[in-house]
C-alpha positions as CSV (number, residue, x, y, z in Angstrom):
1,M,52.4,65.3,-53.5
2,T,49.3,63.4,-54.5
3,G,47.9,62.5,-51.0
4,V,48.7,61.9,-47.4
5,T,47.2,59.3,-45.1
6,A,47.1,59.5,-41.3
7,R,46.0,56.7,-39.0
8,V,44.2,57.9,-35.8
9,P,42.9,55.9,-32.8
10,A,39.6,55.7,-30.9
11,K,39.6,56.6,-27.2
12,L,38.3,55.3,-23.9
13,N,37.7,57.2,-20.7
14,L,39.0,55.3,-17.9
15,Q,37.5,58.0,-15.6
16,L,35.0,60.5,-16.8
17,G,34.2,63.0,-14.0
18,V,31.4,65.6,-15.1
19,G,30.9,68.8,-13.3
20,P,27.7,71.0,-13.5
21,P,26.7,72.9,-16.7
22,R,28.8,75.9,-17.3
23,A,27.3,79.2,-18.6
24,D,28.5,78.3,-22.1
25,G,26.5,75.0,-22.0
26,Y,29.7,72.8,-21.6
27,H,30.6,70.9,-18.6
28,D,34.0,71.0,-16.8
29,L,35.5,67.4,-16.9
30,V,38.2,65.5,-15.3
31,T,39.0,62.5,-17.4
32,V,41.7,60.0,-18.0
33,F,41.9,59.4,-21.7
34,H,43.2,56.1,-23.1
35,A,43.8,55.6,-26.9
36,V,43.1,52.0,-28.3
37,S,44.0,50.2,-31.3
38,L,40.7,50.8,-33.3
39,C,41.7,53.2,-35.8
40,D,40.3,55.3,-38.7
41,E,42.5,56.3,-41.7
42,V,42.2,59.8,-43.1
43,T,43.6,60.8,-46.6
44,V,43.9,64.3,-47.8
45,A,44.7,65.1,-51.4
46,P,44.6,68.3,-53.4
47,H,41.1,69.0,-55.0
48,G,39.2,71.9,-56.4
49,R,37.3,72.5,-53.3
50,D,37.1,71.1,-49.8
51,S,35.0,68.0,-49.6
52,V,34.7,64.7,-47.7
53,A,33.9,61.2,-48.6
54,V,33.4,58.4,-46.0
55,T,33.6,54.7,-46.4
56,G,33.2,51.8,-43.9
57,E,31.6,51.7,-40.4
58,G,28.7,53.9,-40.2
59,A,29.6,56.0,-43.3
60,D,26.1,57.0,-44.0
61,R,25.8,58.5,-40.6
62,V,28.8,60.8,-40.9
63,P,27.8,64.4,-41.5
64,G,29.0,66.1,-44.5
65,G,29.8,69.8,-45.1
66,Q,30.7,72.1,-42.2
67,G,29.0,69.6,-39.8
68,N,32.0,67.4,-40.4
69,L,34.8,67.9,-37.9
70,A,37.5,66.8,-40.3
71,L,36.5,69.7,-42.6
72,R,36.2,72.1,-39.8
73,A,39.8,71.0,-38.6
74,L,41.4,71.6,-41.9
75,A,39.6,74.9,-42.2
76,A,41.0,75.9,-38.8
77,L,44.5,74.7,-39.7
78,R,44.4,76.7,-43.0
79,A,43.4,79.8,-41.2
80,A,46.3,79.3,-38.6
81,V,48.7,78.8,-41.5
82,R,47.6,82.0,-43.2
83,D,48.0,83.8,-39.9
84,G,51.6,82.7,-39.6
85,A,51.4,79.3,-37.8
86,G,54.3,76.9,-38.6
87,N,56.6,78.1,-41.3
88,G,54.0,80.6,-42.4
89,A,54.7,80.0,-46.1
90,A,52.7,76.9,-46.9
91,A,50.3,76.9,-49.8
92,A,47.3,75.7,-47.9
93,G,45.1,74.7,-50.8
94,H,41.6,72.9,-51.0
95,V,41.7,69.3,-50.4
96,R,39.4,66.2,-50.7
97,V,39.2,64.3,-47.4
98,T,38.6,60.5,-47.6
99,I,37.8,58.8,-44.3
100,A,37.9,55.0,-44.0
101,K,36.0,54.3,-40.8
102,R,36.4,51.6,-38.4
103,I,35.5,53.5,-35.3
104,P,31.7,53.4,-34.9
105,V,29.8,56.7,-35.1
106,A,28.2,58.3,-32.1
107,A,29.5,55.3,-30.0
108,G,31.3,57.1,-27.2
109,L,34.7,56.4,-28.8
110,A,35.3,60.0,-30.3
111,G,35.4,58.7,-33.9
112,G,34.6,62.3,-35.2
113,S,37.3,63.9,-33.1
114,A,39.9,61.1,-34.3
115,D,39.0,62.0,-38.0
116,A,39.5,65.7,-37.2
117,A,43.0,65.0,-35.6
118,G,43.8,62.8,-38.7
119,A,42.9,65.7,-41.1
120,L,45.1,68.1,-39.1
121,V,48.2,65.8,-39.2
122,A,47.6,64.9,-42.8
123,C,47.1,68.4,-44.1
124,N,50.0,69.7,-42.0
125,E,52.1,67.2,-44.0
126,L,50.4,67.8,-47.3
127,W,50.8,71.5,-47.1
128,G,54.4,71.4,-45.8
129,A,53.1,73.8,-43.0
130,G,55.5,72.6,-40.3
131,V,53.1,73.5,-37.5
132,P,54.5,72.0,-34.4
133,V,52.4,69.5,-32.2
134,R,51.8,72.1,-29.5
135,Q,50.3,74.5,-32.0
136,L,48.3,71.8,-33.5
137,C,46.9,70.9,-30.1
138,E,45.8,74.5,-29.7
139,I,44.1,74.4,-33.1
140,A,42.5,71.1,-32.2
141,A,41.0,72.5,-29.1
142,T,39.0,75.1,-31.1
143,V,37.5,72.2,-33.2
144,G,36.3,69.9,-30.6
145,S,36.8,68.7,-26.9
146,D,38.5,65.4,-27.7
147,V,40.5,66.4,-30.8
148,A,43.7,67.4,-29.0
149,F,43.9,64.0,-27.3
150,A,43.4,62.2,-30.6
151,L,46.6,64.0,-31.7
152,L,48.5,62.9,-28.7
153,G,47.3,59.6,-27.9
154,G,48.7,57.3,-25.1
155,T,47.0,57.8,-21.7
156,A,46.4,61.3,-20.4
157,V,44.5,63.5,-17.9
158,G,42.1,65.9,-19.6
159,R,40.7,69.0,-17.9
160,G,38.4,71.9,-18.9
161,R,36.2,70.4,-21.7
162,G,38.9,67.8,-22.0
163,E,41.2,69.7,-24.1
164,R,43.7,70.7,-21.4
165,L,45.9,67.5,-21.3
166,T,48.7,66.2,-19.1
167,P,50.3,62.8,-20.1
168,V,50.0,60.1,-17.5
169,L,53.5,58.9,-16.3
170,A,53.0,55.1,-16.0
171,P,55.0,52.0,-16.9
172,A,54.7,50.7,-20.6
173,T,51.9,48.3,-19.7
174,S,49.7,47.1,-22.5
175,Y,46.1,46.6,-21.6
176,H,43.7,44.2,-23.4
177,W,40.1,45.4,-24.1
178,V,37.0,44.0,-25.5
179,L,34.5,46.5,-27.0
180,A,30.9,45.5,-27.1
181,L,29.5,47.5,-29.9
182,A,25.8,48.3,-29.6
183,E,23.0,48.7,-32.3
184,G,22.1,52.4,-32.7
185,Q,23.8,55.5,-31.4
186,L,23.9,57.9,-28.4
187,P,24.6,61.5,-29.4
188,T,26.7,63.0,-26.8
189,P,24.7,66.2,-26.2
190,E,21.6,63.9,-25.5
191,V,23.6,62.0,-22.8
192,Y,24.8,65.2,-21.2
193,A,21.3,66.5,-21.1
194,A,20.0,63.3,-19.5
195,L,22.7,63.5,-16.9
196,D,21.7,67.1,-15.9
197,R,18.1,65.9,-15.7
198,L,19.0,63.0,-13.4
199,R,21.1,65.3,-11.2
200,A,18.4,67.9,-11.1
201,A,16.0,65.1,-9.8
202,G,18.6,64.0,-7.4
203,A,19.1,60.7,-9.1
204,A,22.3,59.2,-10.5
205,G,23.7,59.0,-7.1
206,S,24.4,62.6,-6.9
207,A,23.2,65.9,-5.4
208,P,20.7,68.1,-7.3
209,V,22.4,70.0,-10.0
210,G,22.6,73.2,-8.0
211,M,24.9,71.4,-5.4
212,A,26.8,69.3,-8.0
213,A,30.5,69.2,-7.1
214,E,33.4,70.0,-9.5
215,P,34.9,66.6,-10.5
216,T,38.3,65.5,-9.1
217,L,40.8,63.1,-10.4
218,D,40.6,59.6,-9.0
219,G,43.6,58.8,-6.9
220,A,42.9,55.0,-6.9
221,L,42.9,55.0,-10.8
222,M,46.1,56.9,-10.9
223,S,47.8,54.6,-8.5
224,A,46.6,51.6,-10.4
225,L,47.9,52.9,-13.6
226,R,51.3,53.7,-12.0
227,S,51.4,50.1,-10.8
228,G,50.6,48.6,-14.2
229,D,48.3,46.1,-12.5
230,A,45.3,45.5,-14.7
231,A,43.2,44.1,-11.9
232,L,43.5,47.3,-10.0
233,V,42.9,49.4,-13.0
234,G,39.7,47.4,-13.7
235,R,38.4,47.9,-10.3
236,A,39.0,51.8,-10.7
237,L,37.2,52.5,-13.9
238,S,34.4,55.1,-13.6
239,N,32.1,57.1,-15.7
240,D,29.7,59.9,-14.5
241,L,27.8,59.6,-17.8
242,Q,27.0,56.0,-17.4
243,P,23.6,56.5,-15.5
244,A,22.5,58.8,-18.1
245,A,23.5,56.4,-20.9
246,L,21.7,53.6,-19.2
247,S,18.7,55.6,-18.7
248,L,18.5,56.2,-22.6
249,Y,19.6,52.8,-23.6
250,P,18.5,50.4,-20.7
251,S,19.7,47.3,-22.4
252,L,23.3,48.3,-21.8
253,R,22.7,47.0,-18.3
254,K,22.6,43.5,-19.6
255,T,25.8,44.0,-21.7
256,L,27.6,45.3,-18.7
257,A,26.5,42.5,-16.4
258,A,27.3,39.9,-18.9
259,G,30.8,41.2,-19.4
260,L,31.5,41.1,-15.8
261,E,30.0,37.8,-15.3
262,L,32.1,36.4,-18.1
263,G,35.3,37.4,-16.3
264,A,36.3,41.0,-17.2
265,L,38.4,42.7,-14.6
266,G,36.1,45.8,-15.0
267,G,33.8,47.4,-17.3
268,L,31.9,50.6,-18.2
269,V,30.0,52.5,-20.7
270,A,32.6,54.1,-23.1
271,G,32.2,57.9,-22.9
272,S,28.8,58.8,-23.7
273,G,28.0,55.2,-25.1
274,P,26.5,53.1,-26.2
275,T,29.7,51.1,-26.6
276,C,30.6,49.1,-23.4
277,A,34.5,48.5,-22.7
278,F,35.7,45.6,-20.7
279,L,39.3,45.1,-19.4
280,A,40.7,41.6,-19.7
281,A,43.6,40.2,-17.7
282,S,45.5,39.0,-20.9
283,A,45.4,38.7,-24.7
284,G,44.1,35.1,-24.2
285,R,41.5,36.2,-21.7
286,A,40.3,39.0,-24.1
287,V,39.8,36.3,-26.9
288,E,37.7,34.2,-24.5
289,L,35.8,37.2,-23.4
290,A,35.1,38.4,-26.9
291,V,33.9,34.9,-28.0
292,S,31.6,34.6,-24.9
293,L,30.1,38.1,-25.3
294,S,29.4,37.5,-29.0
295,G,27.5,34.3,-28.1
296,A,25.6,36.0,-25.2
297,G,23.6,38.0,-27.6
298,V,24.0,41.3,-25.7
299,C,25.6,43.4,-28.4
300,R,25.9,43.9,-32.2
301,S,29.5,42.8,-32.5
302,V,32.7,42.8,-30.6
303,A,36.2,44.2,-31.1
304,R,39.5,43.3,-29.3
305,V,41.8,46.3,-28.8
306,T,44.9,47.1,-26.9
307,G,45.9,50.4,-25.3
308,P,47.6,52.7,-24.9
309,V,48.6,53.5,-28.5
310,P,50.1,56.5,-30.1
311,G,47.9,59.4,-31.5
312,A,47.4,60.6,-35.1
313,A,50.3,59.8,-37.3
314,V,51.1,59.9,-40.9
315,I,51.5,56.4,-42.5
């Protein structure tokens, strides 16, 4: 086999509830993940040593070496296969990973996690390892908080660091989104640190960090998703990281205001930002919103996407 390619989607967080810092430095989350049709493609092929090459959107900002999540994912899968995961007989040789990026880097859309999930699925196929999805998700959780969701896709509730997943049972509604892509990046650790500072100061609409409550799943959002009513979903969007992202990137306030003024059903900072995501009432309204946002000069570019879509899959 000369190579295997997997396509893997970006994610939005329709709700992102963030608890206080844990002893390990992470935060307990309650989030509603939603996979959307902005995808990277990850190709793996036999090679003399593990390596990664990246092309496309933000390629020069993707880390190489063991700072690259895709390389960490394939190393974790190789170790699991050698320990007997899957059929236990696969030849888990070295590979070259080629990532064709469309998901912006450090944009709140989990592009790095998507690439890691793509590497897991593609290497599982290349090596003939036969590791089932449940085991792949367990391996994914050791690589990064969002990697397991990138494997599954769809819409799912995430708990813990986001790695404990429960699919959302909802009608097969297709939602139309417009992503306002920003100049620059917001590294996720910096945004969480800013949230902790805001909470410690009693800002961000919350108690000081010592009294911060554990997050809970938003019943209004879950009801809206079960109804399949985009207007209700739009009104229920929420993100605890948004005040922190706005404090670090104040111009996003203009982007959010513009999207809502131009007719979005709802909008929020995507994950840790700086992408802003807007829900439109229909495909036609999404086109109108994208054109209007482009003309308003409040973002670098726009992308129209739909969701939910499946997770990482070999193509």
